[in-house]
N, C-alpha and C positions, 0 to 999 in steps of 0.2 A: 504494500500500500504506500502511496506517495503523498507527502505533505509538503507544503511550502513553509518558509520560516515563520509565517504568522499563524501556523497551526491549521490551515485549511486543507482538508483532504481533497485531492484533485483526481484521484483515480488509482488504478493498479496496473502492474505489468503482468503479462502472461507468464506462466512458469518457465524457468530456465535452469539448466544444471550448473552446479559449482563443483570445484575440485576437492574441497576439504569438507568432510562430513560433520565436523564439530560445529554445532550451531552458534557458539559464541565467537568462533574464529571467522571474522567477517571480511578480511582482506580479499579472499577469493570471491565473496559475494559482490563486493564493490567492483572488482575487476570484471566479473561476468556480466554485471549490469551494463558496463561500458561496452564490452565486446558484443553482446547480443542485442542491445537496444541503443547504444550510442549516447547514453546519458551518464552524468556524474551524480552519484548518490552518497549520502552519509547514513549509515544504518543507526537507527535510534534504539529499537528494542524489538523483541520477539512478540508477535501477536498471537500466532497459533502454530502448533506443531503436532505431527502425528505421534501419539504416545506409544505406538506399538512398532515403530520402525527404527529403533536404536537411536544412535546419536545424530543421524541424518534424517532421512525421510522427507516428507513434504513439510515445508516451513514457510510461514508468512511473516515478513518483517514490516515494521513501519520504517520508511526511509524518507529522509529530507532531501528535497531538490531546491535549487536556487529559484527556479521559475517553472511554470507549467510546461509539460512535454506531452506528446501524443501518448495516450494510455487509455485503457478501458475505463470508461466513465464510472466513477463510484463516489459521488459526492457525499460529504458527511463532515463530522466534526470530531475531533479527538477529545474524548471525555477525560477529565482530570481524575487522578487517583492520589490519595495522600501518601502512599509509599513509593511513588514514582521518583526516580533519581533525576536530577537536573540534566545530566548528560543524555537522558532518554527522552527529553523534550525537544521540540523544534527550537533551534537557536542555542541549545545547551552546548553541543560540541564546539560551535563557533566561539562561544564565550570562553570555553576551556582553552582553545588554541590561542585566543587573544591574550589570555593570562600567561600562557607559556612563552609567547613572543616577548612579553614585557620582562619575564624572568631572564630570558636569553639576552635581551638588550642590557639588562643590569650587569651581565658578565661581558659586555662588549661583543656579543654574538648576535647572529640573525639567521633565520632559516635560509638555506640555499636551494631549496626545492620544495615541492608540494608535500605537505604532511600526508602520511599514509595511515589510514585507519586499520588497526590490527584486530581489535577485539571490542565487543560491546555486549554486555549482559548484566545480570543483576549484581555481580560482584566487582565489576570493573569496566572502565573504558580505557583503552590503550591505543596510543598513537605513536608512530615513529616520525620524527621531524629531522630531515637531513640538515646537517650543519657542517659544511665543508666535506671532508672525507669521512666523517663520522656521523653519528645521529644522537639526538637527545630523545628521551622516551618520556612521554606524558602519560601518567597513570592517574586516573580519577576513581575514587572508591566511595562507597556509601558510608554514612556516619558510623555504622557499627564496625567498620574496618579502618577508620581514620587514624587510629593510633599507630598505624604502620609508619608514617613519616616521623612521628615523635620518637619511636624506638630506633629507627635508622639513624636519626640525628644523635641520639644518645650513644649509639654504637659506632660512630664515625671513627674510621681507622682500624676497625676490627673485621675486615673482610666482608663488608656489606656494601650495597650500592652507594655511589656518591650522589648526594642530593644537590641539585643546582638551586632548588627552591621548593617550598611547599606552603600551603595555607590551611586554614581550619575548615575548609569546605571539601576536604578529601583530595585536593589536587597535589600532585608531586611531579616534579620534573627531574629526571635522573640522567646522569651521564652514561654514555655507552660503556658496556662491559665487554672487553675483548674475550674471545674464545667461543666455546660451545656449551650448550646445556649438557650436563653430564649424565644423561640417561644410561649410557653404555660404559660407565666407569669401570676401570680395572680394580682389582682387589686393593692394590696400594693406594689408589685414589679414594676408594671407599673408606679405608682406614684414616686417610688424611682428612676426610670430611668429618669423621667422628671426632678426631682430635680438635679440629676447628670448633665444632659445636660445643664440645665439653669445655674448651677453653673459654668461650664466650659465657657459657652458663656459670662456670666457676667464678668468673669475675663479678657476677651479680649476687652471689651468696651474701646474705646479710643486708641486702639493699631492696627488700621487698617494698618498703614504703616509697622508694623512688619509682618503682614500677607502678604502684597504685596511683601515684601522682600523675602518671602518664595515661591513666584511665585504661589500663590493660584489663582484660577479663580475668576474673579470679577463679582458678580451678583447684583451689586447696580444699581440704577435707569437707567442711560443713557446706561451703558454697557449692562445690561440685556435686556433693551428695544430694542436695536439694534439687539441683537442676536435673540430675539423672532421674530422681523420683518423679519429677514433673513430666519429663518426656516419656517415661514408662506409662504413666497414667494416661497421657493424651494419645498414646499410640496403641493402647491395649487391644482395641478392637481389630487391629491388623495382625495380631499375634495369636498363635495357637494357645490352647490351654496349658500345654506342657511348657511352652516358652514363658507364658505369664507366671507360672509357678516357679520356674527357675529364676526369673528376674526378681520375683518377690523375695525369694531366699537370698539372692544377691543383695537386694536393698536392705534386708534385715541385718545382714552381716557387714554392711559398709563401715559402720563406726569401728568395729573390731579390726576390719581390714586396714583402715587408715591408721589405726593405732599400731598395728604390726608393721606397717610401712614406715612410720616414723621411727620405729625401733631399729630399722635398717641403717639409719645414720646419715642419709642424704637429705640435706635441707631443701626447702622450696626455693625456687629461683625463677629465672626467665625460661619460658618454654617457647620454642619457635612455632609449634602447632601444626606445621605441615612440612616437616623435614624429611625429604627424600632426595635421592641423587639428582632428579630432574630439576630441583630447585637450587642446585649449585651450578655455577657457570664459570668456565675458565679453561686453562690449558695445563697439561702436566700436573704438577702438584700445587698450582696457584688457583685458588677458588674464591668465588664470591657467593655468599649465601643470600638468596633472593626471597621475595614474597613473605614479608613479615606481618601481613595483615591478619593472620590467624594466631599471632603470638598472644601469650597470656602468662599468668603467674601460677606455678604449681610445681609438682615433682619433676625434676629434669628428665627422668626416664619415660615420661609421657611421650617424648619424641622418638623413642626407640622402635615402637611397633610399626609405625608407618614407614620408617626407613627399612626395617628388615623385611617388610612385605614385598618390596620390589628388588631386594638384593638377590642375585642368583643363589639358588639353594646351596650350591657347593661352597659358597663364600660365607654363608650365614653364621656358622660357628666361629670362624675367624673374626668376623666383625663383632659378634657378641662378646667374645673373649677380649678383644681390644677395647671395647666400650667399658667392660668391667675394669680392666687395667687402668684406663685413663682416670676413672673415678677413684679407684683405690689409691692412685698416686696423689690425688688432690685431697681426698678425705680418708686418711688412714683409718682402718678399722671398720669402715662401712661395709655393707653387704649388698652390692648392686645386683647380684644374681637373684637373691631372694626378693629384692625390691621389684625387679622386672617381672618376676613370677606373680607377685601380688598385684601388680599394676595391670596385667594383661587385660582383664575384663573391664577395669576402670577406664583404661585408654580407649577401648572399643566403645564403651558407653559414652565417653566424652564426645566421640565423633557423632553419635546420635544427637547429643545436645547441640553441637555446632550446626548440624544440618537443620534441626528444628528452629534454631535461631535465625538461620537464613530464611526459612519459610515464613517465619513470623514477621520478617522485615522487608519482604519483596511483594510486589503486586501480583495478583492472581495469574496473569498471562505468562509470567516467567517462572512460576513455581514448578513447571514441568521439569526443569533442570534438576530439582532436588526432591521431588514429591515422595518418592519411595525410600529415600535414604535413611530417615530416622528408624523406620521399622527394620530395614536391612541390617543396620548396625546393631540394633537391639537383638535381632536374631543371632548375630555372631556373638554377642555378649552372652546370651543364654547358652549357646553351644559351648563357649569357653567355660562357663560355670559348671555345666554338666560334665565336661570331659576332663577338666584339670583336677589333679589331686593336690590339694593345698598342703 
């Protein structure tokens, strides 16, 4: 569906194919609109998607155009929604790009090419802005992820992105990071990533109040226990009777589990929240840890399960052993292996909490991205509780 900058709906284009099946990755959508219809569009948000066709399928976006173009007539008006992000409204991306240009000017820089829209969905709007032989990256996030720029600022110099500027509206402009996303990391690189993460987390031990001042989510015992109980209650109708019973037993034992966890000797600190090899970028043994929007306060080993999920199985034991060694070197006498075992179902349930938070803060048309996730993560939690011997 096409809209002009004043919000008037002017029509829609007939369906056309795109190269990338991930709905939030819109660079190929913009390119295909130009190739098939000769028009320049800016993707604002998802309107409709086929729920049973995986990550791709038939998708309808709302797109902004500078002026009316030949299209199937579909007059109408865009209805407001209180949870809609500014970058999903007509005129929103233009305002974000104008802000980025002002930030660049403050550094004595200016765009040297047309900005390229990379992503647009309920968790972020991402643009690549050519600046000479490199690029600046504009990332705009919703309020519930806006602490990302604050924590990156606090971590400056610690293998995190370089911020050229940010504001309190979720905008951040980041310098280009050389290298590649490390999805295919070698064992030595995986171990280096663990060392980097643990080093950052160890530097925040005893500084929880500073993290709270940056308004990071609190995933410590009582706070996380309450959030898990809430998502279990709200998702119960999607779960089987056996799953509900397992989760109730898990909830009943959470206080004792957190007490046992505390006895393992690892203090609460900064948690990245989505730490996996693909969120590291670099070359060789030089890495930058990206995407701090999911960060929070809690047990440092909350980051371990997501990392190990995507590590090749034949490397998992070596990575786990290295992780234990890194913490034993920093907190002598602690028991990271026992802590990880106790944390396994807590870490999985936390992910149900995160996805429920997303659903609670995004407008209905974009909930398709996350709709089944809270129940899926709670099913995995129930399975862990049933199968693990404490």
